[in-house]
C-alpha positions in Angstrom: -10.0 -0.5 -10.4 -9.9 -2.9 -7.5 -10.5 -0.3 -4.0 -9.6 -1.5 -0.2 -9.6 0.2 2.9 -6.4 0.8 4.7 -6.2 0.4 8.5 -3.3 -0.1 11.1 -3.5 -3.3 13.1 -5.0 -1.2 16.2 -8.3 -0.6 13.8 -7.6 3.0 12.8 -9.0 4.0 9.2 -6.3 5.6 7.5 -8.0 5.8 4.1 -11.4 4.4 3.1 -10.4 4.4 -1.2 -7.2 2.9 -1.7 -6.7 1.8 -5.4 -4.6 -1.2 -6.3 -1.9 -0.6 -8.8 -0.6 -4.2 -9.9 0.2 -4.1 -13.1 3.3 -2.3 -14.0 1.8 0.3 -16.4 -0.8 0.9 -13.2 2.4 1.5 -11.0 4.5 3.2 -13.3 1.3 5.8 -13.9 0.7 5.8 -10.5 -1.2 9.4 -9.7 0.7 11.4 -12.3 -1.2 14.3 -13.8 -3.9 14.0 -10.9 -4.6 17.4 -9.8 -5.9 16.6 -6.2 -5.8 13.1 -4.0 -9.2 13.5 -1.8 -8.6 12.9 2.1 -9.6 9.1 2.5 -8.0 7.9 -0.8 -4.8 6.8 -1.8 -2.9 4.2 -3.9 -1.0 0.9 -3.1 1.9 0.1 -5.1 2.7 -3.4 -5.2 5.6 -4.6 -5.8 7.4 -1.6 -4.7 10.8 -0.3 -3.0 11.2 3.3 -4.4 8.8 6.1 -6.2 8.8 8.7 -8.3 7.3 12.3 -8.4 7.8 12.8 -12.3 4.4 14.8 -13.6 3.4 15.0 -10.1 0.8 18.1 -9.2 0.3 17.4 -5.4 2.7 16.4 -2.4 2.0 13.0 -0.8 2.6 11.0 2.1 4.2 7.6 1.3 4.5 4.7 3.5 7.0 1.6 2.5 5.5 -1.7 3.9 7.5 -5.2 4.1 5.5 -8.5 3.6 4.1 -8.2 7.0 2.4 -4.6 6.3 5.2 -3.2 8.6 6.1 0.4 7.9 9.6 0.3 7.1 9.8 4.1 6.0 7.3 7.0 5.8 8.3 10.4 3.8 5.9 12.9 4.8 4.7 15.7 2.2 7.4 14.5 -0.7 7.0 17.3 -3.3 6.5 16.7 -7.3 9.6 15.8 -8.9 11.2 13.9 -6.6 12.5 10.6 -6.2 12.5 8.4 -2.8 15.1 6.4 -1.8 14.9 2.6 -2.4 14.0 1.1 0.6 15.4 -2.5 1.4 13.2 -4.6 2.4 9.8 -2.9 0.9 7.4 -5.2 -0.6 4.8 -2.3 -1.3 4.2 1.7 -1.3 1.2 3.5 -0.1 0.3 7.2 -1.1 -1.8 9.2 0.5 -3.0 12.9 0.5 0.0 15.2 2.4 -0.6 15.0 5.8 -2.6 11.7 6.3 0.7 9.8 7.6 1.9 11.9 10.9 -0.2 10.6 12.8 1.6 8.4 15.4 0.1 4.8 14.4 1.0 5.1 10.5 4.7 5.8 11.8 7.7 3.7 11.2 7.2 0.1 13.1 3.6 0.4 13.2 1.6 -2.0 11.2 -0.9 -1.2 7.9 -3.8 -3.9 6.6 -5.7 -3.6 3.7 -9.0 -5.1 2.8 -12.5 -4.9 1.5 -14.9 -4.6 4.1 -13.8 -4.4 7.5 -10.4 -5.4 6.8 -9.8 -7.9 9.4 -8.2 -11.5 7.8 -8.1 -15.0 9.4 -4.8 -16.4 11.2 -4.6 -18.3 7.6 -4.7 -14.9 5.7 -2.2 -13.2 7.9 0.1 -15.6 7.1 0.2 -15.4 3.5 2.6 -12.6 2.2 0.8 -9.3 2.3 1.9 -8.0 -1.1 0.6 -11.1 -3.0 -3.1 -10.2 -1.8 -2.3 -7.0 -4.2 -1.9 -8.6 -7.0 -5.4 -9.8 -7.7 -7.0 -13.0 -7.3 -4.9 -14.6 -10.1 -1.5 -12.9 -8.4 -2.7 -14.5 -5.2 -2.6 -17.9 -6.2 0.7 -17.7 -7.9 2.5 -16.1 -5.4 1.0 -18.0 -2.8 1.9 -21.1 -4.5 5.2 -19.7 -4.9 5.6 -18.8 -0.9 4.1 -22.4 -0.3 1.3 -20.3 1.9 -2.4 -20.9 1.8 -4.4 -18.9 -0.8 -6.4 -16.0 0.5 -9.5 -13.9 -0.7 -9.0 -10.4 -1.3 -8.9 -9.3 2.7 -5.4 -9.3 4.2 -3.1 -7.5 5.7 -1.5 -5.2 3.3 
């Protein structure tokens, strides 16, 4: 499973170990049946514009992001057996342990980026749709061709 680090645009680390769920099955299973999600860990789902909490055991904070990494909507402490609303324009969702998303820098209209290592991408990387990078190397190539953007390495904005 590929992992990346999630940061805000200001450089504040939100989570050091974010798993990328890019396949339909991995997105469906998500964090189901896990008894805990340690601080500094999370799950990025792409593409994703809503989530379910069926068979979950722990509450989560969830941020829905557009293609530029801008937080469109944040749910704080969403409990098991709940369903989020569909978030129009969302391209990805990031699930984190409850309590993480309450920081001012991770509220709606802030931006998040995800990357291996420092998480800082070049200007060409920031132009590519960020949700493309969540689908792995072949997905990046296919997505970038679709959007006629330069193909980017794994370090990009989430």
